[in-house]
DRENDRENRO-854810 format. One record per atom (N, C-alpha, C): residue in one letter; atom name; x, y, z; residue number from 1. Coordinates in pm, whole numbers, plus 50000, padded with zeros to 5 digits. Layout:
% DRENDRENRO-854810
@resn A	name CA	X X	Y Y	Z Z	resi NUM
...
//
This chain:
% DRENDRENRO-854810
@resn M	name N	X 52007	Y 49803	Z 53374	resi 1
@resn M	name CA	X 51880	Y 49766	Z 53397	resi 1
@resn M	name C	X 51781	Y 49866	Z 53341	resi 1
@resn N	name N	X 51809	Y 49987	Z 53370	resi 2
@resn N	name CA	X 51724	Y 50106	Z 53317	resi 2
@resn N	name C	X 51720	Y 50100	Z 53165	resi 2
@resn R	name N	X 51839	Y 50075	Z 53123	resi 3
@resn R	name CA	X 51857	Y 50088	Z 52966	resi 3
@resn R	name C	X 51760	Y 49979	Z 52903	resi 3
@resn A	name N	X 51754	Y 49849	Z 52969	resi 4
@resn A	name CA	X 51673	Y 49747	Z 52904	resi 4
@resn A	name C	X 51529	Y 49779	Z 52914	resi 4
@resn I	name N	X 51474	Y 49840	Z 53017	resi 5
@resn I	name CA	X 51347	Y 49887	Z 53034	resi 5
@resn I	name C	X 51310	Y 50013	Z 52939	resi 5
@resn L	name N	X 51402	Y 50089	Z 52918	resi 6
@resn L	name CA	X 51387	Y 50197	Z 52807	resi 6
@resn L	name C	X 51375	Y 50138	Z 52666	resi 6
@resn I	name N	X 51452	Y 50036	Z 52633	resi 7
@resn I	name CA	X 51445	Y 49980	Z 52514	resi 7
@resn I	name C	X 51303	Y 49916	Z 52495	resi 7
@resn L	name N	X 51273	Y 49834	Z 52585	resi 8
@resn L	name CA	X 51146	Y 49772	Z 52577	resi 8
@resn L	name C	X 51017	Y 49856	Z 52563	resi 8
@resn C	name N	X 51023	Y 49982	Z 52637	resi 9
@resn C	name CA	X 50927	Y 50071	Z 52621	resi 9
@resn C	name C	X 50930	Y 50132	Z 52481	resi 9
@resn Y	name N	X 51035	Y 50156	Z 52427	resi 10
@resn Y	name CA	X 51060	Y 50204	Z 52301	resi 10
@resn Y	name C	X 50995	Y 50105	Z 52190	resi 10
@resn L	name N	X 51031	Y 49980	Z 52197	resi 11
@resn L	name CA	X 50978	Y 49879	Z 52106	resi 11
@resn L	name C	X 50838	Y 49864	Z 52117	resi 11
@resn S	name N	X 50786	Y 49877	Z 52241	resi 12
@resn S	name CA	X 50632	Y 49870	Z 52242	resi 12
@resn S	name C	X 50567	Y 49996	Z 52183	resi 12
@resn V	name N	X 50625	Y 50085	Z 52183	resi 13
@resn V	name CA	X 50552	Y 50218	Z 52130	resi 13
@resn V	name C	X 50578	Y 50220	Z 51981	resi 13
@resn L	name N	X 50682	Y 50172	Z 51919	resi 14
@resn L	name CA	X 50719	Y 50180	Z 51773	resi 14
@resn L	name C	X 50604	Y 50137	Z 51693	resi 14
@resn P	name N	X 50524	Y 50031	Z 51708	resi 15
@resn P	name CA	X 50414	Y 49999	Z 51605	resi 15
@resn P	name C	X 50311	Y 50112	Z 51611	resi 15
@resn S	name N	X 50282	Y 50159	Z 51723	resi 16
@resn S	name CA	X 50181	Y 50281	Z 51734	resi 16
@resn S	name C	X 50233	Y 50401	Z 51653	resi 16
@resn M	name N	X 50364	Y 50415	Z 51675	resi 17
@resn M	name CA	X 50427	Y 50537	Z 51600	resi 17
@resn M	name C	X 50409	Y 50521	Z 51440	resi 17
@resn A	name N	X 50439	Y 50393	Z 51392	resi 18
@resn A	name CA	X 50429	Y 50371	Z 51249	resi 18
@resn A	name C	X 50281	Y 50389	Z 51208	resi 18
@resn L	name N	X 50177	Y 50347	Z 51286	resi 19
@resn L	name CA	X 50047	Y 50358	Z 51253	resi 19
@resn L	name C	X 50014	Y 50512	Z 51236	resi 19
@resn A	name N	X 50054	Y 50596	Z 51336	resi 20
@resn A	name CA	X 50043	Y 50741	Z 51333	resi 20
@resn A	name C	X 50093	Y 50812	Z 51216	resi 20
@resn D	name N	X 50211	Y 50765	Z 51177	resi 21
@resn D	name CA	X 50290	Y 50818	Z 51048	resi 21
@resn D	name C	X 50207	Y 50788	Z 50933	resi 21
@resn T	name N	X 50143	Y 50659	Z 50914	resi 22
@resn T	name CA	X 50062	Y 50639	Z 50800	resi 22
@resn T	name C	X 49921	Y 50659	Z 50794	resi 22
@resn G	name N	X 49868	Y 50719	Z 50922	resi 23
@resn G	name CA	X 49729	Y 50740	Z 50927	resi 23
@resn G	name C	X 49674	Y 50850	Z 50823	resi 23
@resn K	name N	X 49749	Y 50955	Z 50798	resi 24
@resn K	name CA	X 49702	Y 51046	Z 50703	resi 24
@resn K	name C	X 49701	Y 50981	Z 50555	resi 24
@resn G	name N	X 49811	Y 50897	Z 50525	resi 25
@resn G	name CA	X 49827	Y 50837	Z 50414	resi 25
@resn G	name C	X 49709	Y 50737	Z 50385	resi 25
@resn R	name N	X 49659	Y 50674	Z 50491	resi 26
@resn R	name CA	X 49544	Y 50584	Z 50476	resi 26
@resn R	name C	X 49411	Y 50668	Z 50452	resi 26
@resn Q	name N	X 49399	Y 50780	Z 50522	resi 27
@resn Q	name CA	X 49291	Y 50865	Z 50488	resi 27
@resn Q	name C	X 49285	Y 50910	Z 50352	resi 27
@resn L	name N	X 49407	Y 50953	Z 50305	resi 28
@resn L	name CA	X 49397	Y 50992	Z 50157	resi 28
@resn L	name C	X 49360	Y 50870	Z 50069	resi 28
@resn Y	name N	X 49423	Y 50755	Z 50097	resi 29
@resn Y	name CA	X 49394	Y 50643	Z 50006	resi 29
@resn Y	name C	X 49240	Y 50619	Z 50006	resi 29
@resn L	name N	X 49188	Y 50641	Z 50116	resi 30
@resn L	name CA	X 49030	Y 50620	Z 50122	resi 30
@resn L	name C	X 48955	Y 50733	Z 50048	resi 30
@resn S	name N	X 49009	Y 50850	Z 50060	resi 31
@resn S	name CA	X 48935	Y 50976	Z 50021	resi 31
@resn S	name C	X 48954	Y 50969	Z 49864	resi 31
@resn Y	name N	X 49053	Y 50945	Z 49801	resi 32
@resn Y	name CA	X 49072	Y 50917	Z 49654	resi 32
@resn Y	name C	X 49017	Y 50811	Z 49586	resi 32
@resn G	name N	X 48951	Y 50722	Z 49682	resi 33
@resn G	name CA	X 48883	Y 50604	Z 49613	resi 33
@resn G	name C	X 48953	Y 50481	Z 49594	resi 33
@resn C	name N	X 49076	Y 50474	Z 49640	resi 34
@resn C	name CA	X 49158	Y 50361	Z 49616	resi 34
@resn C	name C	X 49094	Y 50235	Z 49671	resi 34
@resn A	name N	X 49020	Y 50234	Z 49774	resi 35
@resn A	name CA	X 48960	Y 50119	Z 49832	resi 35
@resn A	name C	X 48856	Y 50053	Z 49750	resi 35
@resn L	name N	X 48813	Y 50133	Z 49644	resi 36
@resn L	name CA	X 48699	Y 50063	Z 49567	resi 36
@resn L	name C	X 48755	Y 49946	Z 49497	resi 36
@resn C	name N	X 48870	Y 49961	Z 49458	resi 37
@resn C	name CA	X 48930	Y 49837	Z 49392	resi 37
@resn C	name C	X 49032	Y 49764	Z 49473	resi 37
@resn H	name N	X 49112	Y 49836	Z 49556	resi 38
@resn H	name CA	X 49214	Y 49776	Z 49626	resi 38
@resn H	name C	X 49167	Y 49725	Z 49775	resi 38
@resn G	name N	X 49053	Y 49769	Z 49817	resi 39
@resn G	name CA	X 48990	Y 49725	Z 49947	resi 39
@resn G	name C	X 49033	Y 49815	Z 50053	resi 39
@resn L	name N	X 48942	Y 49815	Z 50154	resi 40
@resn L	name CA	X 48975	Y 49900	Z 50274	resi 40
@resn L	name C	X 49107	Y 49883	Z 50341	resi 40
@resn D	name N	X 49149	Y 49771	Z 50342	resi 41
@resn D	name CA	X 49289	Y 49747	Z 50401	resi 41
@resn D	name C	X 49394	Y 49715	Z 50284	resi 41
@resn G	name N	X 49369	Y 49744	Z 50159	resi 42
@resn G	name CA	X 49474	Y 49728	Z 50064	resi 42
@resn G	name C	X 49496	Y 49588	Z 50013	resi 42
@resn R	name N	X 49400	Y 49503	Z 50040	resi 43
@resn R	name CA	X 49424	Y 49367	Z 50003	resi 43
@resn R	name C	X 49387	Y 49320	Z 49870	resi 43
@resn G	name N	X 49339	Y 49410	Z 49793	resi 44
@resn G	name CA	X 49302	Y 49391	Z 49652	resi 44
@resn G	name C	X 49155	Y 49323	Z 49653	resi 44
@resn D	name N	X 49075	Y 49343	Z 49755	resi 45
@resn D	name CA	X 48942	Y 49277	Z 49753	resi 45
@resn D	name C	X 48826	Y 49396	Z 49758	resi 45
@resn G	name N	X 48835	Y 49512	Z 49708	resi 46
@resn G	name CA	X 48766	Y 49606	Z 49693	resi 46
@resn G	name C	X 48627	Y 49564	Z 49627	resi 46
@resn L	name N	X 48528	Y 49657	Z 49638	resi 47
@resn L	name CA	X 48400	Y 49629	Z 49566	resi 47
@resn L	name C	X 48406	Y 49609	Z 49414	resi 47
@resn N	name N	X 48498	Y 49671	Z 49346	resi 48
@resn N	name CA	X 48508	Y 49652	Z 49207	resi 48
@resn N	name C	X 48619	Y 49549	Z 49171	resi 48
@resn A	name N	X 48686	Y 49500	Z 49269	resi 49
@resn A	name CA	X 48789	Y 49402	Z 49236	resi 49
@resn A	name C	X 48752	Y 49285	Z 49152	resi 49
@resn S	name N	X 48653	Y 49221	Z 49161	resi 50
@resn S	name CA	X 48600	Y 49100	Z 49094	resi 50
@resn S	name C	X 48569	Y 49125	Z 48925	resi 50
@resn K	name N	X 48574	Y 49256	Z 48896	resi 51
@resn K	name CA	X 48564	Y 49291	Z 48777	resi 51
@resn K	name C	X 48699	Y 49307	Z 48685	resi 51
@resn F	name N	X 48800	Y 49278	Z 48751	resi 52
@resn F	name CA	X 48933	Y 49288	Z 48698	resi 52
@resn F	name C	X 49010	Y 49154	Z 48690	resi 52
@resn D	name N	X 49077	Y 49136	Z 48571	resi 53
@resn D	name CA	X 49154	Y 49020	Z 48559	resi 53
@resn D	name C	X 49279	Y 49065	Z 48471	resi 53
@resn P	name N	X 49390	Y 49087	Z 48535	resi 54
@resn P	name CA	X 49434	Y 49049	Z 48664	resi 54
@resn P	name C	X 49370	Y 49132	Z 48783	resi 54
@resn P	name N	X 49363	Y 49097	Z 48896	resi 55
@resn P	name CA	X 49288	Y 49161	Z 48996	resi 55
@resn P	name C	X 49386	Y 49283	Z 49047	resi 55
@resn P	name N	X 49313	Y 49386	Z 49121	resi 56
@resn P	name CA	X 49412	Y 49486	Z 49178	resi 56
@resn P	name C	X 49521	Y 49434	Z 49279	resi 56
@resn T	name N	X 49615	Y 49508	Z 49284	resi 57
@resn T	name CA	X 49718	Y 49465	Z 49366	resi 57
@resn T	name C	X 49678	Y 49460	Z 49517	resi 57
@resn N	name N	X 49720	Y 49354	Z 49578	resi 58
@resn N	name CA	X 49726	Y 49339	Z 49716	resi 58
@resn N	name C	X 49837	Y 49395	Z 49780	resi 58
@resn F	name N	X 49842	Y 49512	Z 49835	resi 59
@resn F	name CA	X 49958	Y 49569	Z 49888	resi 59
@resn F	name C	X 50040	Y 49496	Z 50003	resi 59
@resn H	name N	X 49962	Y 49397	Z 50071	resi 60
@resn H	name CA	X 50033	Y 49334	Z 50165	resi 60
@resn H	name C	X 50122	Y 49220	Z 50110	resi 60
@resn D	name N	X 50103	Y 49175	Z 49986	resi 61
@resn D	name CA	X 50174	Y 49070	Z 49928	resi 61
@resn D	name C	X 50256	Y 49114	Z 49807	resi 61
@resn L	name N	X 50400	Y 49106	Z 49831	resi 62
@resn L	name CA	X 50489	Y 49135	Z 49728	resi 62
@resn L	name C	X 50463	Y 49081	Z 49595	resi 62
@resn R	name N	X 50411	Y 48946	Z 49591	resi 63
@resn R	name CA	X 50390	Y 48868	Z 49476	resi 63
@resn R	name C	X 50296	Y 48931	Z 49379	resi 63
@resn T	name N	X 50209	Y 49014	Z 49436	resi 64
@resn T	name CA	X 50108	Y 49059	Z 49340	resi 64
@resn T	name C	X 50132	Y 49213	Z 49290	resi 64
@resn Y	name N	X 50254	Y 49248	Z 49314	resi 65
@resn Y	name CA	X 50298	Y 49386	Z 49241	resi 65
@resn Y	name C	X 50349	Y 49354	Z 49105	resi 65
@resn R	name N	X 50269	Y 49388	Z 49005	resi 66
@resn R	name CA	X 50305	Y 49360	Z 48879	resi 66
@resn R	name C	X 50414	Y 49461	Z 48807	resi 66
@resn H	name N	X 50408	Y 49582	Z 48867	resi 67
@resn H	name CA	X 50492	Y 49691	Z 48816	resi 67
@resn H	name C	X 50597	Y 49731	Z 48917	resi 67
@resn G	name N	X 50629	Y 49657	Z 49013	resi 68
@resn G	name CA	X 50723	Y 49693	Z 49120	resi 68
@resn G	name C	X 50673	Y 49744	Z 49241	resi 68
@resn S	name N	X 50739	Y 49735	Z 49344	resi 69
@resn S	name CA	X 50672	Y 49773	Z 49478	resi 69
@resn S	name C	X 50756	Y 49899	Z 49531	resi 69
@resn G	name N	X 50855	Y 49932	Z 49472	resi 70
@resn G	name CA	X 50925	Y 50056	Z 49514	resi 70
@resn G	name C	X 50845	Y 50190	Z 49502	resi 70
@resn R	name N	X 50903	Y 50290	Z 49571	resi 71
@resn R	name CA	X 50840	Y 50424	Z 49570	resi 71
@resn R	name C	X 50815	Y 50473	Z 49423	resi 71
@resn D	name N	X 50907	Y 50465	Z 49340	resi 72
@resn D	name CA	X 50914	Y 50519	Z 49208	resi 72
@resn D	name C	X 50796	Y 50440	Z 49130	resi 72
@resn S	name N	X 50795	Y 50311	Z 49140	resi 73
@resn S	name CA	X 50705	Y 50235	Z 49082	resi 73
@resn S	name C	X 50566	Y 50255	Z 49120	resi 73
@resn L	name N	X 50546	Y 50273	Z 49247	resi 74
@resn L	name CA	X 50407	Y 50322	Z 49303	resi 74
@resn L	name C	X 50367	Y 50462	Z 49251	resi 74
@resn R	name N	X 50462	Y 50559	Z 49251	resi 75
@resn R	name CA	X 50437	Y 50689	Z 49222	resi 75
@resn R	name C	X 50393	Y 50688	Z 49055	resi 75
@resn S	name N	X 50459	Y 50611	Z 48986	resi 76
@resn S	name CA	X 50421	Y 50602	Z 48837	resi 76
@resn S	name C	X 50290	Y 50546	Z 48830	resi 76
@resn A	name N	X 50255	Y 50434	Z 48886	resi 77
@resn A	name CA	X 50139	Y 50364	Z 48874	resi 77
@resn A	name C	X 50010	Y 50451	Z 48920	resi 77
@resn I	name N	X 50032	Y 50524	Z 49029	resi 78
@resn I	name CA	X 49937	Y 50610	Z 49079	resi 78
@resn I	name C	X 49909	Y 50747	Z 48991	resi 78
@resn S	name N	X 50029	Y 50790	Z 48942	resi 79
@resn S	name CA	X 50019	Y 50922	Z 48874	resi 79
@resn S	name C	X 49957	Y 50884	Z 48723	resi 79
@resn Y	name N	X 50007	Y 50798	Z 48670	resi 80
@resn Y	name CA	X 49968	Y 50759	Z 48525	resi 80
@resn Y	name C	X 49867	Y 50656	Z 48501	resi 80
@resn G	name N	X 49853	Y 50587	Z 48610	resi 81
@resn G	name CA	X 49742	Y 50484	Z 48591	resi 81
@resn G	name C	X 49812	Y 50364	Z 48520	resi 81
@resn I	name N	X 49720	Y 50251	Z 48490	resi 82
@resn I	name CA	X 49768	Y 50131	Z 48447	resi 82
@resn I	name C	X 49672	Y 50088	Z 48336	resi 82
@resn K	name N	X 49726	Y 50091	Z 48213	resi 83
@resn K	name CA	X 49620	Y 50066	Z 48105	resi 83
@resn K	name C	X 49672	Y 49932	Z 48037	resi 83
@resn E	name N	X 49643	Y 49821	Z 48077	resi 84
@resn E	name CA	X 49668	Y 49700	Z 48007	resi 84
@resn E	name C	X 49555	Y 49618	Z 48008	resi 84
@resn E	name N	X 49560	Y 49491	Z 47947	resi 85
@resn E	name CA	X 49441	Y 49400	Z 47924	resi 85
@resn E	name C	X 49389	Y 49367	Z 48081	resi 85
@resn G	name N	X 49262	Y 49408	Z 48108	resi 86
@resn G	name CA	X 49196	Y 49364	Z 48233	resi 86
@resn G	name C	X 49214	Y 49486	Z 48345	resi 86
@resn S	name N	X 49304	Y 49555	Z 48321	resi 87
@resn S	name CA	X 49340	Y 49676	Z 48425	resi 87
@resn S	name C	X 49299	Y 49797	Z 48378	resi 87
@resn I	name N	X 49212	Y 49873	Z 48451	resi 88
@resn I	name CA	X 49182	Y 50003	Z 48404	resi 88
@resn I	name C	X 49205	Y 50115	Z 48499	resi 88
@resn M	name N	X 49318	Y 50099	Z 48596	resi 89
@resn M	name CA	X 49326	Y 50192	Z 48681	resi 89
@resn M	name C	X 49356	Y 50325	Z 48631	resi 89
@resn P	name N	X 49284	Y 50420	Z 48663	resi 90
@resn P	name CA	X 49294	Y 50567	Z 48608	resi 90
@resn P	name C	X 49427	Y 50619	Z 48652	resi 90
@resn S	name N	X 49456	Y 50738	Z 48587	resi 91
@resn S	name CA	X 49571	Y 50822	Z 48656	resi 91
@resn S	name C	X 49507	Y 50904	Z 48758	resi 91
@resn F	name N	X 49598	Y 50933	Z 48846	resi 92
@resn F	name CA	X 49559	Y 51034	Z 48970	resi 92
@resn F	name C	X 49667	Y 51137	Z 48961	resi 92
@resn E	name N	X 49708	Y 51207	Z 48858	resi 93
@resn E	name CA	X 49796	Y 51293	Z 48837	resi 93
@resn E	name C	X 49770	Y 51426	Z 48918	resi 93
@resn H	name N	X 49643	Y 51444	Z 48956	resi 94
@resn H	name CA	X 49600	Y 51560	Z 49016	resi 94
@resn H	name C	X 49626	Y 51554	Z 49172	resi 94
@resn I	name N	X 49673	Y 51439	Z 49214	resi 95
@resn I	name CA	X 49708	Y 51420	Z 49357	resi 95
@resn I	name C	X 49845	Y 51516	Z 49391	resi 95
@resn P	name N	X 49827	Y 51616	Z 49468	resi 96
@resn P	name CA	X 49952	Y 51702	Z 49513	resi 96
@resn P	name C	X 50065	Y 51602	Z 49560	resi 96
@resn P	name N	X 50180	Y 51634	Z 49530	resi 97
@resn P	name CA	X 50300	Y 51559	Z 49575	resi 97
@resn P	name C	X 50305	Y 51516	Z 49720	resi 97
@resn G	name N	X 50279	Y 51599	Z 49800	resi 98
@resn G	name CA	X 50285	Y 51568	Z 49941	resi 98
@resn G	name C	X 50174	Y 51482	Z 49982	resi 98
@resn E	name N	X 50066	Y 51476	Z 49927	resi 99
@resn E	name CA	X 49964	Y 51373	Z 49949	resi 99
@resn E	name C	X 50009	Y 51239	Z 49891	resi 99
@resn M	name N	X 50065	Y 51253	Z 49772	resi 100
@resn M	name CA	X 50117	Y 51121	Z 49702	resi 100
@resn M	name C	X 50221	Y 51049	Z 49799	resi 100
@resn D	name N	X 50301	Y 51132	Z 49847	resi 101
@resn D	name CA	X 50403	Y 51066	Z 49947	resi 101
@resn D	name C	X 50341	Y 51008	Z 50044	resi 101
@resn Q	name N	X 50243	Y 51067	Z 50113	resi 102
@resn Q	name CA	X 50168	Y 50998	Z 50222	resi 102
@resn Q	name C	X 50114	Y 50882	Z 50188	resi 102
@resn I	name N	X 50038	Y 50874	Z 50080	resi 103
@resn I	name CA	X 49970	Y 50757	Z 50032	resi 103
@resn I	name C	X 50082	Y 50635	Z 50009	resi 103
@resn I	name N	X 50191	Y 50669	Z 49942	resi 104
@resn I	name CA	X 50281	Y 50572	Z 49910	resi 104
@resn I	name C	X 50355	Y 50529	Z 50052	resi 104
@resn D	name N	X 50371	Y 50633	Z 50153	resi 105
@resn D	name CA	X 50415	Y 50569	Z 50274	resi 105
@resn D	name C	X 50323	Y 50481	Z 50337	resi 105
@resn Y	name N	X 50186	Y 50497	Z 50313	resi 106
@resn Y	name CA	X 50096	Y 50398	Z 50383	resi 106
@resn Y	name C	X 50111	Y 50270	Z 50309	resi 106
@resn L	name N	X 50106	Y 50267	Z 50167	resi 107
@resn L	name CA	X 50116	Y 50145	Z 50097	resi 107
@resn L	name C	X 50250	Y 50072	Z 50122	resi 107
@resn Q	name N	X 50339	Y 50145	Z 50143	resi 108
@resn Q	name CA	X 50467	Y 50088	Z 50180	resi 108
@resn Q	name C	X 50459	Y 50004	Z 50318	resi 108
@resn S	name N	X 50389	Y 50070	Z 50404	resi 109
@resn S	name CA	X 50373	Y 50010	Z 50544	resi 109
@resn S	name C	X 50291	Y 49877	Z 50540	resi 109
@resn L	name N	X 50221	Y 49848	Z 50432	resi 110
@resn L	name CA	X 50132	Y 49739	Z 50419	resi 110
@resn L	name C	X 50217	Y 49614	Z 50369	resi 110
@resn K	name N	X 50335	Y 49636	Z 50297	resi 111
@resn K	name CA	X 50426	Y 49522	Z 50235	resi 111
@resn K	name C	X 50465	Y 49430	Z 50335	resi 111
@resn Q	name N	X 50458	Y 49300	Z 50304	resi 112
@resn Q	name CA	X 50523	Y 49190	Z 50386	resi 112
@resn Q	name C	X 50634	Y 49134	Z 50304	resi 112
@resn K	name N	X 50736	Y 49097	Z 50377	resi 113
@resn K	name CA	X 50850	Y 49017	Z 50291	resi 113
@resn K	name C	X 50793	Y 48881	Z 50273	resi 113
@resn P	name N	X 50814	Y 48826	Z 50144	resi 114
@resn P	name CA	X 50758	Y 48688	Z 50141	resi 114
@resn P	name C	X 50846	Y 48593	Z 50217	resi 114
@resn L	name N	X 50779	Y 48486	Z 50268	resi 115
@resn L	name CA	X 50832	Y 48386	Z 50355	resi 115
@resn L	name C	X 50930	Y 48300	Z 50272	resi 115
@resn L	name N	X 51029	Y 48247	Z 50309	resi 116
@resn L	name CA	X 51123	Y 48170	Z 50246	resi 116
@resn L	name C	X 51048	Y 48030	Z 50213	resi 116
@resn N	name N	X 51076	Y 47981	Z 50086	resi 117
@resn N	name CA	X 51012	Y 47858	Z 50050	resi 117
@resn N	name C	X 50860	Y 47873	Z 50015	resi 117
@resn Q	name N	X 50818	Y 48005	Z 50004	resi 118
@resn Q	name CA	X 50671	Y 48010	Z 49979	resi 118
@resn Q	name C	X 50644	Y 47990	Z 49844	resi 118
@resn S	name N	X 50556	Y 47918	Z 49801	resi 119
@resn S	name CA	X 50504	Y 47872	Z 49665	resi 119
@resn S	name C	X 50439	Y 47995	Z 49618	resi 119
@resn K	name N	X 50461	Y 48010	Z 49477	resi 120
@resn K	name CA	X 50401	Y 48122	Z 49414	resi 120
@resn K	name C	X 50264	Y 48050	Z 49357	resi 120
@resn T	name N	X 50148	Y 48088	Z 49425	resi 121
@resn T	name CA	X 50021	Y 48035	Z 49370	resi 121
@resn T	name C	X 49949	Y 48143	Z 49311	resi 121
//
C-alpha cells in the first residue's frame, strides 16, 4: 500500500520537475528572441511569423519540423540558421554550448507524438 502511494506521489510531481528542468531553456529561448518568430510558447505564431512562407516551426507539432526534430538537427538549425526560400532564420553560433543544450531541452519538451491516423493538413 505504501509503495502505491509513493508511486502516485512521484507521478504527480514528475510534470512539475520537467517544467523546472526546462525553465532556464525557456528563459534563454525568450532572451535570444526565438519567440519573435516561433511564438511565446513555440507554436510558430510569433509576431513575425506571418511574414514567412513556410511558417516558422511549431515545436509542438512534429509534422512542422522540416529539418528534423532530433537534438543534432535542432543544434544545426539554431547554430547555422536556415536560409531557404521564405525562411530567413539567422545563425545563433554565438550561443554558448551549455545554453544551447538548455534551449534544445526546452524545445524537445514541447514535442508531441502525432496521433495515429492523423491527417497531414
